[in-house]
C-alpha positions as CSV (number, residue, x, y, z in Angstrom):
1,M,86.2,-32.0,99.3
2,M,85.2,-29.8,96.3
3,T,87.2,-26.8,97.6
4,E,90.3,-29.0,98.0
5,F,89.9,-30.2,94.4
6,R,89.4,-26.6,93.1
7,S,92.5,-25.4,94.9
8,N,94.5,-28.3,93.5
9,S,93.3,-27.6,89.9
10,V,94.2,-23.9,90.3
11,Y,97.6,-24.9,91.7
12,T,98.3,-27.2,88.8
13,D,97.2,-24.5,86.3
14,W,99.6,-21.9,87.9
15,T,102.3,-24.5,87.9
16,A,101.8,-25.1,84.2
17,I,101.8,-21.3,83.5
18,A,105.0,-20.9,85.6
19,L,106.8,-23.8,83.8
20,L,105.7,-22.3,80.5
21,L,107.1,-18.9,81.5
22,F,110.3,-20.3,82.9
23,T,111.0,-22.1,79.6
24,A,109.6,-19.5,77.2
25,V,111.2,-16.4,78.6
26,P,114.9,-17.5,78.5
27,L,114.2,-19.0,75.1
28,L,112.9,-15.7,73.8
29,A,115.8,-13.9,75.4
30,V,118.3,-16.1,73.6
31,V,116.5,-15.8,70.3
32,G,116.3,-12.0,70.7
33,T,119.9,-11.6,71.6
34,A,121.0,-13.9,68.7
35,T,118.8,-12.0,66.2
36,F,120.2,-8.7,67.6
37,F,123.8,-9.8,67.1
38,V,123.1,-11.2,63.6
39,L,121.5,-7.9,62.5
40,Q,124.4,-6.0,64.0
41,N,127.0,-8.1,62.1
42,K,125.0,-7.8,58.9
43,E,125.3,-4.1,59.1
44,K,129.0,-4.1,59.7
45,A,130.1,-6.8,57.3
46,P,127.4,-8.3,55.0
47,L,127.8,-12.0,54.3
48,G,128.5,-13.0,50.7
């Protein structure tokens, strides 16, 4: 009974980590590419 509970808790922990990664990694990729393009555009034609 205890081992089943332990495996369940480990499973939920890994699920939470996986969900966190699946949401954080694409978000970081989008923010990174957006920042990259903004910096590239600033060098070519500064705003203002």
